[in-house]
KOLLO-25657 format. One record per residue: residue in one letter; x negated, y, z of N, C-alpha, C, CB in turn. Coordinates in steps of 0.2 Angstrom, whole numbers, plus 5000, padded with zeros to 4 digits. Atoms other than C-alpha are relative to their C-alpha. Glycine has a CB too. Layout:
node residuo:A	nc1:X	nc2:Y	nc3:Z	cac1:X	cac2:Y	cac3:Z	cc1:X	cc2:Y	cc3:Z	cbc1:X	cbc2:Y	cbc3:Z
...
This chain:
node residuo:E	nc1:5007	nc2:5001	nc3:5002	cac1:4922	cac2:5090	cac3:4883	cc1:4998	cc2:5004	cc3:4994	cbc1:4999	cbc2:4993	cbc3:5000
node residuo:W	nc1:5003	nc2:4996	nc3:5006	cac1:4912	cac2:5101	cac3:4872	cc1:4994	cc2:4996	cc3:4997	cbc1:4998	cbc2:5007	cbc3:5002
node residuo:R	nc1:5005	nc2:5003	nc3:5004	cac1:4902	cac2:5092	cac3:4859	cc1:4998	cc2:5005	cc3:4994	cbc1:5001	cbc2:4993	cbc3:4998
node residuo:L	nc1:5002	nc2:4996	nc3:5006	cac1:4892	cac2:5102	cac3:4846	cc1:5002	cc2:4997	cc3:4994	cbc1:4993	cbc2:5002	cbc3:5000
node residuo:P	nc1:4998	nc2:5003	nc3:5006	cac1:4899	cac2:5100	cac3:4829	cc1:4994	cc2:4998	cc3:4996	cbc1:5005	cbc2:5004	cbc3:4996
node residuo:D	nc1:5005	nc2:5001	nc3:5005	cac1:4889	cac2:5093	cac3:4815	cc1:4998	cc2:5006	cc3:4996	cbc1:5002	cbc2:4994	cbc3:4995
node residuo:P	nc1:5002	nc2:4993	nc3:5003	cac1:4879	cac2:5107	cac3:4807	cc1:5002	cc2:5000	cc3:4993	cbc1:4992	cbc2:5000	cbc3:5000
node residuo:S	nc1:4998	nc2:5000	nc3:5007	cac1:4886	cac2:5102	cac3:4790	cc1:5008	cc2:5003	cc3:5000	cbc1:4999	cbc2:4994	cbc3:4996
node residuo:C	nc1:4993	nc2:4999	nc3:4999	cac1:4904	cac2:5107	cac3:4796	cc1:5001	cc2:5008	cc3:4997	cbc1:5002	cbc2:4999	cbc3:5007
node residuo:N	nc1:4998	nc2:4993	nc3:5002	cac1:4913	cac2:5123	cac3:4791	cc1:5000	cc2:5003	cc3:5007	cbc1:5007	cbc2:5001	cbc3:4997
node residuo:V	nc1:5001	nc2:4998	nc3:4994	cac1:4908	cac2:5133	cac3:4806	cc1:5006	cc2:5004	cc3:5003	cbc1:4994	cbc2:5005	cbc3:5001
node residuo:Y	nc1:4994	nc2:4997	nc3:4998	cac1:4923	cac2:5144	cac3:4806	cc1:5006	cc2:4996	cc3:5002	cbc1:5002	cbc2:5005	cbc3:4994
node residuo:A	nc1:4995	nc2:5004	nc3:4998	cac1:4935	cac2:5130	cac3:4806	cc1:4998	cc2:4996	cc3:5007	cbc1:5001	cbc2:4994	cbc3:4994
node residuo:A	nc1:5002	nc2:5004	nc3:4994	cac1:4925	cac2:5121	cac3:4820	cc1:5001	cc2:5005	cc3:5006	cbc1:4993	cbc2:4998	cbc3:5000
node residuo:I	nc1:4998	nc2:4995	nc3:4995	cac1:4926	cac2:5137	cac3:4831	cc1:5007	cc2:5001	cc3:5001	cbc1:4996	cbc2:5006	cbc3:4999
node residuo:A	nc1:4993	nc2:4999	nc3:4999	cac1:4944	cac2:5139	cac3:4828	cc1:5003	cc2:4994	cc3:5003	cbc1:5003	cbc2:5001	cbc3:4993
node residuo:A	nc1:4997	nc2:5006	nc3:4997	cac1:4948	cac2:5121	cac3:4832	cc1:4998	cc2:5000	cc3:5007	cbc1:4997	cbc2:4994	cbc3:4996
node residuo:A	nc1:5002	nc2:5000	nc3:4993	cac1:4938	cac2:5122	cac3:4848	cc1:5004	cc2:5005	cc3:5004	cbc1:4992	cbc2:5002	cbc3:5001
node residuo:L	nc1:4996	nc2:4995	nc3:4997	cac1:4947	cac2:5138	cac3:4853	cc1:5007	cc2:4998	cc3:5001	cbc1:5000	cbc2:5007	cbc3:4997
node residuo:A	nc1:4993	nc2:5003	nc3:4999	cac1:4964	cac2:5130	cac3:4849	cc1:5001	cc2:4995	cc3:5005	cbc1:5002	cbc2:4998	cbc3:4993
node residuo:A	nc1:5000	nc2:5005	nc3:4995	cac1:4960	cac2:5115	cac3:4859	cc1:5000	cc2:5002	cc3:5007	cbc1:4994	cbc2:4995	cbc3:4999
node residuo:G	nc1:5001	nc2:4997	nc3:4993	cac1:4955	cac2:5125	cac3:4874	cc1:5007	cc2:5004	cc3:5002	cbc1:4994	cbc2:5005	cbc3:5000
node residuo:L	nc1:4993	nc2:4997	nc3:4998	cac1:4971	cac2:5136	cac3:4873	cc1:5005	cc2:4995	cc3:5001	cbc1:5001	cbc2:5005	cbc3:4994
node residuo:N	nc1:4994	nc2:5005	nc3:4999	cac1:4982	cac2:5121	cac3:4871	cc1:4999	cc2:4997	cc3:5007	cbc1:4999	cbc2:4994	cbc3:4994
node residuo:G	nc1:5001	nc2:5003	nc3:4993	cac1:4974	cac2:5114	cac3:4887	cc1:5003	cc2:5005	cc3:5005	cbc1:4993	cbc2:4998	cbc3:5001
node residuo:V	nc1:4997	nc2:4995	nc3:4995	cac1:4978	cac2:5130	cac3:4896	cc1:5008	cc2:5001	cc3:4999	cbc1:4997	cbc2:5007	cbc3:4998
node residuo:D	nc1:4992	nc2:5000	nc3:5000	cac1:4996	cac2:5131	cac3:4889	cc1:5003	cc2:4994	cc3:5003	cbc1:5002	cbc2:5000	cbc3:4992
node residuo:Q	nc1:4997	nc2:5006	nc3:4997	cac1:4999	cac2:5113	cac3:4894	cc1:4998	cc2:4999	cc3:5007	cbc1:4997	cbc2:4994	cbc3:4996
node residuo:A	nc1:5002	nc2:5001	nc3:4993	cac1:4991	cac2:5116	cac3:4911	cc1:4996	cc2:4994	cc3:5002	cbc1:5006	cbc2:5001	cbc3:5005
node residuo:M	nc1:5003	nc2:5007	nc3:4999	cac1:4980	cac2:5101	cac3:4909	cc1:4994	cc2:5001	cc3:5005	cbc1:4997	cbc2:4998	cbc3:4993
node residuo:A	nc1:5005	nc2:5000	nc3:4995	cac1:4968	cac2:5097	cac3:4923	cc1:4994	cc2:4998	cc3:4997	cbc1:5002	cbc2:4996	cbc3:5006
node residuo:A	nc1:5006	nc2:5002	nc3:5002	cac1:4950	cac2:5096	cac3:4919	cc1:4998	cc2:4993	cc3:5002	cbc1:4994	cbc2:5005	cbc3:5001
node residuo:P	nc1:5002	nc2:5006	nc3:4997	cac1:4944	cac2:5078	cac3:4920	cc1:4993	cc2:5000	cc3:5004	cbc1:4999	cbc2:4995	cbc3:4994
node residuo:E	nc1:5006	nc2:5000	nc3:4996	cac1:4930	cac2:5073	cac3:4932	cc1:4994	cc2:5000	cc3:4996	cbc1:5000	cbc2:4995	cbc3:5005
node residuo:A	nc1:5006	nc2:5001	nc3:5004	cac1:4913	cac2:5075	cac3:4926	cc1:4997	cc2:4993	cc3:5000	cbc1:4994	cbc2:5005	cbc3:5003
node residuo:C	nc1:5003	nc2:5006	nc3:5001	cac1:4904	cac2:5060	cac3:4919	cc1:4993	cc2:5001	cc3:5001	cbc1:5002	cbc2:4996	cbc3:4994
node residuo:N	nc1:5008	nc2:4999	nc3:4999	cac1:4886	cac2:5059	cac3:4926	cc1:4997	cc2:4993	cc3:4998	cbc1:4999	cbc2:5003	cbc3:5006
node residuo:E	nc1:5003	nc2:5006	nc3:5001	cac1:4883	cac2:5041	cac3:4921	cc1:4997	cc2:4999	cc3:4993	cbc1:5006	cbc2:4994	cbc3:5000
node residuo:D	nc1:5003	nc2:5002	nc3:5006	cac1:4873	cac2:5034	cac3:4907	cc1:5004	cc2:4995	cc3:4996	cbc1:4992	cbc2:4997	cbc3:5001
node residuo:L	nc1:4995	nc2:5004	nc3:5003	cac1:4886	cac2:5028	cac3:4895	cc1:4997	cc2:4994	cc3:4996	cbc1:5004	cbc2:5004	cbc3:4996
node residuo:Y	nc1:5003	nc2:5005	nc3:5003	cac1:4874	cac2:5018	cac3:4885	cc1:4998	cc2:4994	cc3:5005	cbc1:4993	cbc2:5002	cbc3:4997
node residuo:A	nc1:5001	nc2:5006	nc3:4995	cac1:4869	cac2:5008	cac3:4901	cc1:5007	cc2:4997	cc3:5001	cbc1:4997	cbc2:5003	cbc3:5006
node residuo:R	nc1:4993	nc2:5003	nc3:4999	cac1:4888	cac2:5005	cac3:4904	cc1:5001	cc2:4996	cc3:4994	cbc1:5005	cbc2:5006	cbc3:5001
node residuo:L	nc1:4998	nc2:5004	nc3:5006	cac1:4890	cac2:4999	cac3:4886	cc1:4996	cc2:4993	cc3:5000	cbc1:4998	cbc2:5004	cbc3:4994
node residuo:A	nc1:5004	nc2:5006	nc3:4999	cac1:4875	cac2:4987	cac3:4889	cc1:5002	cc2:4995	cc3:5005	cbc1:4993	cbc2:5002	cbc3:5001
node residuo:Q	nc1:4998	nc2:5004	nc3:4995	cac1:4883	cac2:4980	cac3:4904	cc1:5007	cc2:4997	cc3:4999	cbc1:5000	cbc2:5004	cbc3:5007
node residuo:G	nc1:4993	nc2:5002	nc3:5002	cac1:4900	cac2:4977	cac3:4895	cc1:5005	cc2:5004	cc3:5004	cbc1:5000	cbc2:4993	cbc3:5002
node residuo:C	nc1:4995	nc2:4996	nc3:4996	cac1:4909	cac2:4990	cac3:4906	cc1:5005	cc2:5004	cc3:4995	cbc1:4997	cbc2:5005	cbc3:5005
node residuo:A	nc1:4996	nc2:4997	nc3:5004	cac1:4924	cac2:4999	cac3:4899	cc1:4997	cc2:5007	cc3:4999	cbc1:5007	cbc2:5001	cbc3:5004
node residuo:M	nc1:5003	nc2:4993	nc3:5003	cac1:4920	cac2:5015	cac3:4889	cc1:5006	cc2:5005	cc3:4999	cbc1:4996	cbc2:4998	cbc3:4994
node residuo:P	nc1:4995	nc2:4995	nc3:5002	cac1:4929	cac2:5031	cac3:4886	cc1:5002	cc2:4999	cc3:4993	cbc1:4998	cbc2:5007	cbc3:5002
node residuo:P	nc1:4998	nc2:5000	nc3:5007	cac1:4938	cac2:5033	cac3:4869	cc1:4994	cc2:5003	cc3:4996	cbc1:5006	cbc2:5004	cbc3:4999
node residuo:R	nc1:5006	nc2:4998	nc3:5004	cac1:4925	cac2:5035	cac3:4855	cc1:5003	cc2:5005	cc3:4995	cbc1:4997	cbc2:4994	cbc3:4996
node residuo:L	nc1:4998	nc2:4995	nc3:5005	cac1:4925	cac2:5049	cac3:4843	cc1:5000	cc2:4996	cc3:4993	cbc1:4995	cbc2:5006	cbc3:4999
node residuo:P	nc1:5000	nc2:5004	nc3:5007	cac1:4929	cac2:5044	cac3:4824	cc1:4993	cc2:4999	cc3:4998	cbc1:5004	cbc2:5005	cbc3:4995
node residuo:R	nc1:5007	nc2:5002	nc3:5003	cac1:4914	cac2:5035	cac3:4816	cc1:4999	cc2:5002	cc3:4993	cbc1:4999	cbc2:4993	cbc3:5001
node residuo:D	nc1:5001	nc2:4998	nc3:5007	cac1:4917	cac2:5041	cac3:4798	cc1:5005	cc2:5006	cc3:4999	cbc1:5001	cbc2:4994	cbc3:4996
node residuo:L	nc1:4996	nc2:4994	nc3:5002	cac1:4925	cac2:5055	cac3:4789	cc1:5008	cc2:4998	cc3:4999	cbc1:4998	cbc2:5003	cbc3:4993
node residuo:A	nc1:4993	nc2:5002	nc3:5000	cac1:4941	cac2:5045	cac3:4785	cc1:5003	cc2:4999	cc3:5006	cbc1:5000	cbc2:4993	cbc3:4996
node residuo:S	nc1:4997	nc2:5001	nc3:4993	cac1:4944	cac2:5041	cac3:4803	cc1:5001	cc2:5007	cc3:5003	cbc1:4996	cbc2:4996	cbc3:5005
node residuo:A	nc1:5000	nc2:4994	nc3:4998	cac1:4941	cac2:5059	cac3:4807	cc1:5006	cc2:5004	cc3:4997	cbc1:4994	cbc2:5004	cbc3:4999
node residuo:L	nc1:4994	nc2:4997	nc3:5004	cac1:4954	cac2:5065	cac3:4794	cc1:5006	cc2:4997	cc3:5002	cbc1:4999	cbc2:4999	cbc3:4993
node residuo:D	nc1:4994	nc2:5003	nc3:4997	cac1:4966	cac2:5053	cac3:4801	cc1:5002	cc2:5003	cc3:5006	cbc1:5000	cbc2:4992	cbc3:5000
node residuo:A	nc1:4999	nc2:4997	nc3:4993	cac1:4964	cac2:5060	cac3:4818	cc1:5003	cc2:5007	cc3:4999	cbc1:4994	cbc2:5000	cbc3:5004
node residuo:L	nc1:4998	nc2:4994	nc3:5001	cac1:4966	cac2:5077	cac3:4812	cc1:5008	cc2:5000	cc3:4997	cbc1:4996	cbc2:5004	cbc3:4994
node residuo:S	nc1:4993	nc2:5000	nc3:5002	cac1:4982	cac2:5073	cac3:4802	cc1:5005	cc2:4998	cc3:5005	cbc1:5000	cbc2:4996	cbc3:4994
node residuo:A	nc1:4995	nc2:5002	nc3:4994	cac1:4990	cac2:5066	cac3:4818	cc1:5000	cc2:5005	cc3:5005	cbc1:4998	cbc2:4993	cbc3:5002
node residuo:D	nc1:5001	nc2:4995	nc3:4994	cac1:4985	cac2:5081	cac3:4829	cc1:5005	cc2:5006	cc3:4998	cbc1:4993	cbc2:5002	cbc3:5001
node residuo:E	nc1:4995	nc2:4995	nc3:5001	cac1:5001	cac2:5091	cac3:4828	cc1:4998	cc2:5007	cc3:5003	cbc1:5007	cbc2:4998	cbc3:5002
node residuo:P	nc1:5001	nc2:4993	nc3:4997	cac1:4996	cac2:5105	cac3:4840	cc1:4994	cc2:5003	cc3:4997	cbc1:4998	cbc2:4999	cbc3:5008
node residuo:L	nc1:5006	nc2:4997	nc3:5003	cac1:4979	cac2:5107	cac3:4831	cc1:5002	cc2:5003	cc3:4993	cbc1:4994	cbc2:4995	cbc3:4999
node residuo:I	nc1:4997	nc2:4998	nc3:5007	cac1:4988	cac2:5108	cac3:4814	cc1:5004	cc2:5007	cc3:5001	cbc1:5004	cbc2:4995	cbc3:4997
node residuo:A	nc1:4996	nc2:4994	nc3:4999	cac1:5000	cac2:5121	cac3:4821	cc1:4996	cc2:5006	cc3:5001	cbc1:5005	cbc2:4999	cbc3:5006
node residuo:S	nc1:5004	nc2:4995	nc3:4998	cac1:4986	cac2:5131	cac3:4828	cc1:4996	cc2:5003	cc3:4994	cbc1:4995	cbc2:4998	cbc3:5006
node residuo:L	nc1:5004	nc2:4998	nc3:5006	cac1:4975	cac2:5131	cac3:4812	cc1:5004	cc2:5002	cc3:4994	cbc1:4995	cbc2:4994	cbc3:4999
node residuo:G	nc1:4995	nc2:4998	nc3:5005	cac1:4990	cac2:5133	cac3:4801	cc1:5000	cc2:4994	cc3:4995	cbc1:4997	cbc2:5006	cbc3:4996
node residuo:P	nc1:4999	nc2:5006	nc3:5004	cac1:4998	cac2:5119	cac3:4791	cc1:4997	cc2:5001	cc3:4992	cbc1:5007	cbc2:4999	cbc3:4999
node residuo:A	nc1:5003	nc2:4999	nc3:5007	cac1:4992	cac2:5127	cac3:4774	cc1:4993	cc2:4998	cc3:5000	cbc1:5002	cbc2:5007	cbc3:4997
node residuo:F	nc1:5007	nc2:5001	nc3:5000	cac1:4974	cac2:5127	cac3:4779	cc1:4999	cc2:4992	cc3:5001	cbc1:4997	cbc2:5004	cbc3:5006
node residuo:C	nc1:5001	nc2:5007	nc3:4999	cac1:4975	cac2:5109	cac3:4786	cc1:5002	cc2:4996	cc3:4994	cbc1:5004	cbc2:4998	cbc3:5006
node residuo:H	nc1:4998	nc2:5004	nc3:5006	cac1:4984	cac2:5102	cac3:4770	cc1:4994	cc2:5001	cc3:4995	cbc1:5006	cbc2:5003	cbc3:4998
node residuo:E	nc1:5006	nc2:5000	nc3:5005	cac1:4970	cac2:5109	cac3:4759	cc1:4994	cc2:4997	cc3:5002	cbc1:4999	cbc2:5008	cbc3:4998
node residuo:F	nc1:5006	nc2:5003	nc3:4998	cac1:4956	cac2:5104	cac3:4770	cc1:5000	cc2:4993	cc3:5000	cbc1:4999	cbc2:5002	cbc3:5008
node residuo:L	nc1:4999	nc2:5008	nc3:5000	cac1:4963	cac2:5086	cac3:4772	cc1:4999	cc2:4998	cc3:4992	cbc1:5006	cbc2:4998	cbc3:5003
node residuo:K	nc1:5001	nc2:5002	nc3:5007	cac1:4965	cac2:5086	cac3:4753	cc1:4993	cc2:5000	cc3:4997	cbc1:5005	cbc2:5004	cbc3:4996
node residuo:L	nc1:5007	nc2:4999	nc3:5002	cac1:4948	cac2:5092	cac3:4749	cc1:4995	cc2:4994	cc3:5003	cbc1:4997	cbc2:5007	cbc3:5001
node residuo:K	nc1:5005	nc2:5004	nc3:4997	cac1:4939	cac2:5081	cac3:4762	cc1:5002	cc2:4992	cc3:4998	cbc1:5001	cbc2:5001	cbc3:5007
node residuo:R	nc1:4998	nc2:5007	nc3:5002	cac1:4949	cac2:5065	cac3:4757	cc1:4997	cc2:4999	cc3:4993	cbc1:5008	cbc2:4999	cbc3:5000
node residuo:Q	nc1:5003	nc2:5001	nc3:5006	cac1:4943	cac2:5068	cac3:4739	cc1:4993	cc2:4999	cc3:5001	cbc1:5002	cbc2:5007	cbc3:4996
node residuo:E	nc1:5008	nc2:5001	nc3:4998	cac1:4925	cac2:5070	cac3:4746	cc1:4999	cc2:4993	cc3:5002	cbc1:4998	cbc2:5005	cbc3:5005
node residuo:W	nc1:5001	nc2:5007	nc3:4997	cac1:4927	cac2:5053	cac3:4755	cc1:5001	cc2:4995	cc3:4994	cbc1:5005	cbc2:4999	cbc3:5005
node residuo:D	nc1:4999	nc2:5004	nc3:5005	cac1:4934	cac2:5045	cac3:4739	cc1:4994	cc2:5000	cc3:4995	cbc1:5006	cbc2:5002	cbc3:4996
node residuo:E	nc1:5006	nc2:4999	nc3:5004	cac1:4919	cac2:5052	cac3:4729	cc1:4994	cc2:4997	cc3:5003	cbc1:4999	cbc2:5007	cbc3:4999
node residuo:F	nc1:5005	nc2:5003	nc3:4996	cac1:4907	cac2:5046	cac3:4742	cc1:5000	cc2:4992	cc3:4999	cbc1:5000	cbc2:5002	cbc3:5007
node residuo:H	nc1:4999	nc2:5008	nc3:5001	cac1:4914	cac2:5028	cac3:4740	cc1:4999	cc2:4998	cc3:4993	cbc1:5006	cbc2:4998	cbc3:5003
node residuo:A	nc1:5001	nc2:5002	nc3:5007	cac1:4912	cac2:5029	cac3:4721	cc1:4993	cc2:5000	cc3:4998	cbc1:5004	cbc2:5005	cbc3:4996
node residuo:S	nc1:5007	nc2:5000	nc3:5001	cac1:4893	cac2:5031	cac3:4723	cc1:4997	cc2:4994	cc3:5003	cbc1:4997	cbc2:5006	cbc3:5002
node residuo:I	nc1:5004	nc2:5005	nc3:4997	cac1:4880	cac2:5018	cac3:4727	cc1:4994	cc2:5003	cc3:5003	cbc1:4998	cbc2:4994	cbc3:4995
node residuo:S	nc1:5005	nc2:4997	nc3:4997	cac1:4868	cac2:5023	cac3:4740	cc1:4993	cc2:4996	cc3:4999	cbc1:5001	cbc2:5000	cbc3:5008
node residuo:E	nc1:5007	nc2:5004	nc3:5000	cac1:4849	cac2:5018	cac3:4740	cc1:5000	cc2:4994	cc3:5004	cbc1:4995	cbc2:5005	cbc3:5001
node residuo:W	nc1:5000	nc2:5006	nc3:4995	cac1:4852	cac2:5007	cac3:4755	cc1:5004	cc2:4995	cc3:4997	cbc1:5003	cbc2:5003	cbc3:5007
node residuo:E	nc1:4996	nc2:5005	nc3:5003	cac1:4866	cac2:4998	cac3:4746	cc1:4996	cc2:4996	cc3:4995	cbc1:5007	cbc2:5002	cbc3:4998
node residuo:F	nc1:5003	nc2:5002	nc3:5005	cac1:4856	cac2:4996	cac3:4731	cc1:4994	cc2:4995	cc3:5002	cbc1:4997	cbc2:5005	cbc3:4995
node residuo:Q	nc1:5006	nc2:5004	nc3:4998	cac1:4840	cac2:4989	cac3:4740	cc1:5003	cc2:4994	cc3:5003	cbc1:4996	cbc2:5004	cbc3:5005
node residuo:R	nc1:4997	nc2:5005	nc3:4996	cac1:4851	cac2:4978	cac3:4751	cc1:5003	cc2:4994	cc3:4995	cbc1:5004	cbc2:5002	cbc3:5005
node residuo:Y	nc1:4996	nc2:5005	nc3:5004	cac1:4862	cac2:4970	cac3:4738	cc1:4998	cc2:4999	cc3:4993	cbc1:5007	cbc2:5003	cbc3:5000
node residuo:A	nc1:5001	nc2:5001	nc3:5008	cac1:4855	cac2:4972	cac3:4720	cc1:4997	cc2:4993	cc3:4999	cbc1:4995	cbc2:5006	cbc3:4998
node residuo:S	nc1:5003	nc2:5006	nc3:5001	cac1:4844	cac2:4957	cac3:4722	cc1:5004	cc2:4994	cc3:5001	cbc1:4994	cbc2:4999	cbc3:5004
node residuo:L	nc1:4996	nc2:5005	nc3:4999	cac1:4858	cac2:4946	cac3:4728	cc1:5004	cc2:4998	cc3:4994	cbc1:5005	cbc2:5002	cbc3:5006
node residuo:Y	nc1:4995	nc2:5001	nc3:5005	cac1:4868	cac2:4947	cac3:4712	cc1:4996	cc2:5001	cc3:4993	cbc1:5006	cbc2:5005	cbc3:5000
C-alpha cells in the first residue's frame, strides 16, 4: 500500500524507503494483497476487525524502523543509526515542553 508521507519528512529518505520496500517485495516474491474498497471507518464503528494500524506517534514509528532489518539494510545501518538517534532526541525534546493544549487543560487543576 502506498500512503503519502507526512510533508515534514525527509523526502529523500521517504522515497528511498518506499523504493526499498518495493524492491524487497519483488525480491521476496510477495503477492500483492487484494484491494480494500471498504470504508474502514464504517467497519471500525461496527466493531469489525481492522487491518494493522500505522504507528501513532514518532516513538512508535522509530521503534518500527529499528525492528525493520530489511529496511535498515537497504537504507544503510549508518544512516539509520544517526536518523534514529536524532529523531529520538527530537522526541525527548518534544516531551520536555508543555503544549498550549496541555497548559489550557491542566494549569487550572493544580
